[in-house]
N, C-alpha and C positions, 0 to 999 in steps of 0.2 A: 371601631377601635382596633379589633383583631386584624382587620384588613390593612389598616395603616401600619401596624407593627410588622406584618408580613412583608409589606413593600419595603419598609426601612431595613429589615433584615436582608432582603434580596439585594438592595443597593450596597449594603456593607459587604456582602459576599462577592459581588461583582467588583467593587472598588478594591477589595482586598487582594485581588489578583493583579491589579495594575502595577505595583512595584516590581513583581516578578517579570511582567511583560516588558517593562522599561529596562530592567536589568539585562534582558536578552539582547538589547541593542538593535531594536527594529530599525531597518534602513529607512522606512517611510511608512506612513499610515496607509493601510490597505483601503482602497476606494474604487468604486466602479468608475469606468472611463466616462468622459463627457458624453459619449454616445449611448451611455447606459449599459454597456456590456462589461463583463469581467471573465477572464479566461484562467482556468486552472490546468496546469500540466502535471500529470501524475507519472513519475518514474518509479521503478521498483527494482530491487535486487541488482544494484550495480555490482555488489558482491565480488570485490576484487582485492588485491593485495598491494604491496609496495612496488610491484612491477605491473602496472595496469595494462589491460589489453587496449590497443589503439582503437579497435572497433567499438568497444564500450564507451570510450571517451568521445568518439565521433558520434555515436548515438545520442549522447547527452547534448553535444553541440547542435547537431541537426534538429533534435526535438525542440530545443529552445528557439532556434532560428525559424523553424517551420511554424510553431504555434504562437510565437510572440506572446507569452503568458504574462499575467499580472501576479501570479503566485505559482511556485513550483512545490509540489508535494512529493517527497521521497518516502515511499511506503515500505521501508524496512530493508534490512540486510545490506547496509552500506559496504560491509566488508565480509570476506570469507574467512572463517576461523582457521580451518585446516582441512585440506583434501588433496589427494593425489589425482592428477588427471588432465591438466591442460596441455594441448599440443599446438605449437606454432601460433600462439595468440599473443605472446608477450616476450619479454627479455629473460624470463626464467621458466623455460619449458619443463613440464613434468610435475610441477608443484604449484598448488594454488592455496594461499592462506597466509594470515598474518601471525599466527601463533608460533612462538619460538620456545624451545625447551633448553634447560640447562643440562649439565653433564649427568645429573641424576634423573633426567627425564621429566622433571617438573616444569611447569610453565614459567618461563623467564618473563616476569612481569614488565621489567623495564624495556627489554627489547621488543616484546609484543606491543607495548604502548607506542614505542617509536614506529613500529611497522603500521599500526593502526593509523597514527597521525599522518604518515606518508600516504597511505591508501586513501584516506579521507581527503587529504589535500589535493590529490590528483583530480578528484571529482569536483570538490568545492571550488578550487581555483578556476576551473572551467566555467562554473555557474557564476562566480563572482564577476567575470568579464562582462556579463550581460546586465549587471546591476538589478537583478530581479529578486525580490524577497523569496525565501524558501524555508520550508518547514520539514521536519522529519518525524516519522513514526517508527521507532526502533523495532528490529526484528530479532528472531532467535539466534542467527549467526552473530549479530552484534553483541549478544549476551554471552557468547561462548568464548570471549577473549579476555575475561577476567576484569572487565571494566564495570564500575558501578554507574548508576544514572548520573551521579554528580561528576564522575570522570568524563562521561560523554558530553555533558553540558559545558564542562571546562574546555573541551576541544571545540565545540560549536561556537563558543563565545569569541573565538579568534577571528571569526568571519563576519564582516559588517552586515551582510545581507541575510544571514541565517537568523531566524527569529524563533528558534526553538527554546523552550523553557519548561519548567515543571510546575504544575498546580496541585497534583493529586496527593502527594505525601502519603503513599500507601505502603503497606508492609512488603509488597512484592518489589518495591523500588521502581515501579513503572514511571516513565516520563510521559505524563499525560497533560494535555493542555488544549486550549482552543484559541483561535484568532478570529476576530470579527472584521467584516468588510462593510464600509459605509457607502451609502448611496450618494448620488450627486447632491442630495439635499442635506447630507450630513448625518442622516439617521442610519442605524444598523440595519442592513438588509440581508446579510449572509453571515453564517457562522461556519467555521471549519474546525472539526474535531480531529485531534491527533492522539491516537490511543496506542499504548505500548503493550504488545502481547507477550513481551519478555520471552521466555523459552517455550511456553506452551499455550498461552491464551490469556484472556482478560480475567482478572480476579473479581469476585463479588465486591470487594472493597473499591476497586477502580470503577465498577459500574455504579456503585453508590455515590462516588464522587461525581461522575457524569450526571446522574439524576439530580443531585443537589444543585450543581452548577447550572444545569439546563433550566431548572425551575426558577432559579434566581434570575437568570437572563430573561426568562419569559415574564416574570413579575416586573422587572425593570423596564420591559418593553410594553407595558400597559396590559399584560395578560396574554399577549399574542406571541406564540413561539416564533423565534427567528429561524427561517428555513436554513437547513444545515447539510453540508456534505461531511461525511466521516470517513477516515482512513485508518486502517490498521494492517499489520503484516499478515497474521494468520487469520484464516476465514472462520466464521461462526457456523454453528450447526445448521442454521436455516438455509445455507447455500444449497443443501440437499433438497429443499422444497422446490427448486427450479427443475428437478428431475421427476420422471414418471416411470413406473414399472413397465417393462417391456419383455419381449421374447429375445432369445439369443440371436435369432436371425433378423431381427428388426434393424433398420438403418439407424446408425448412431448408438447401438447397444454397447453397454459397458458392464463388466462383471461387478456385482456388488456383493455385500455379505450374504444377502438372501436373494438369489436370482440375478436378474439383469435390470438395469435402468438406462435411461437416456434423457437428454435435455427435453423438457416439455416445450415443444415448438410454439405452443399457444402463449407462453409467457417469457421465453428465453431464446437467445440467439448467440451464435459465435462458435469459436473453435474450442473443443473440449476433448481431453485425453483421459482423465481419470473419472472414477465414479464417486458420487456423494449420495448418502442415504437420505431419502425423503422422510418426513414425519418427525424429525428431531427439533428440539426447541432449546433456547438458551435464556438465561437471566438477562443477558445484555440486550437481546432483541426485544424482550418484554419491556425493558426500560425505555428503549427508543420509542416503542409504541405508546407508552404511558406519557412520555414528555411531548411527543408530537412534532418535534423539530427536524429530526433526521429524515431526509428524503432519499438519501443514497449512501451506501456503505461499500467501499471498494478495498480490495486486498491485493497483495503480491504473493510471495511465498512459493507458489507452485511453478513459477517461471513460464511453463508452456500453456497455461490456461488463459484463454481470451474470450470469455463469454460473460453475459450479464442478462438479468431479467428482473421482473418486479414480483415480489412476494409480499402479500398483505400490505400493499401500499408503499413499500420501501424497495428501491432498486438495489440489488446485490450483484457484485461482479468481480472478476479477476482481471488484472492487467499483466501483460507479458513482462518478463524480466529483461535485464540488460546484460547479465553475466555471459560472457562469450565462452567460458570454460564448460558450459552446459549446452545441450542442444537447443536450437530454436523451437518455435518462433521467438523473435525479439521485438520489442516495440515500446509504445507509450500510449497514454490516453489523454485526450483533451476535453475538458468540460467548458462549455460556453453558456454563461448565464446572462439574463437581462433583468435589470432591477424593476422593470415594470411588472414582471411576473417571474420571480426567481424560481418558482417550482416547475416552471416549464423550461427546464434547462435542456441542453443538448450534450451528448457525450459521444465521442468517436474514438475508436481504437485504431492505431496505426502500426504497421509493420516496418521494421528496418531489415532490409536485405542487402546482400552484396558485401563488398570488402573495400577497405581503404587502399590496401595494396594493389588490388586489381583496378580500382577506380570506378566501380560500378554500383556504388551505394545508391539505394532508392528508398523513398518513404512513400508508402501506399496505404490507403484506407483498408482495414480488414474487411473481408467478406462478412456481411451480416446475415448469414443464412443458417437455418437449422441443420444440424449435423454436418457443418462445414468441415472439410478435410484440408489440412494444411499441405501444400506441395511437399512431398517427402524428401527431406534431407536424409542422409544415410543414418545418422544417429537417431533421428526421430523414427525412421522406419524400423530400426532394430528394437527401439523401445516398444513400439506398437506390436511387433512380432512377439516379444517377450511377454507383453501384457495379454496377448491373445492366448498364448500357451498357458499362462497362469489361469486364465478364465476357463479353459478347457479342463485343466487338471482339477480346478475347484469344483466344476460341474460333476466330473466323474466321482470325486471324493464324496460329494453330497448324495449321489445315487446309492452309495453303499453305507450310508450312516443309518 
């Protein structure tokens, strides 16, 4: 009897989300292709303003044409809130950001909202041309423009192929939801989680919503977890477990809080610039392990990070950003799944190089090597030099503590 009640409750929870999904205006039901495949394109950090960079828009176009996706995931920072610093990338040099201030220096909500809508439209109108469904996991810069989750959903609702909505109803105002993908037989074969890290990370309340919803989906699926991909903007602590302690002189070494670390080549590959501390844990990752559905969790946020690896049975990784006002690498990631064995998916990171003005744009697979070094652009080289000196200074300071 208890088991029957549990299943009925699960069905009610799952069905309860349906009105919200329908209200989002899904362009079409997500389904594996007739050949049994399904492709997900991950874009991150388009992070532009009302005067978008042409190369950013070209990256969006090229990534869609190149990957021919069934679903597009934008993993946060659709817009830049406010920053000085773009040079020769758009029609408003020297300033990047949508935030507008009134005469008193306060945020001009109306003008900022208008700037946000123009910036979003520049990206979304390109995606709409391809009639591909797309979803968004909001990022920290999206939250610095004074818009609530409801404001963002109001903007998203204007676009027919955008299927973003909110299920979590949490105190942090996170826009959290999931979309399922049916197999050729009509059964649910894949789930995609979109989690809103707001300004600084996922709250425990959002994690509890995920756990409750995931368990309901599992119960409705006969007790079998539906394999899932998860996307959020800011990384979780466990990303550090893809690193190992090392010496300063070791290949790939990065300065950490205590000593040096580098990617553990036994479990991770790709381009890495910053350090992440191993040995840390999160409530969110524990929930993923408990529910058993999430097989991969990918992030944006850091722009120049392009690595991934498997920790405790879950793949974790970063995807390059698209914002041209920051130094590269730039790129996108493509996941290819087969309904016959969804958990044996493939994912490939691609780099965008060149310029629309010069006419030498190229899309190439990223090198999947340990300690891979990106061909140095000037801005990236300067960043690495600054990072090296910071590491040296940190080491000297530690010697005298």
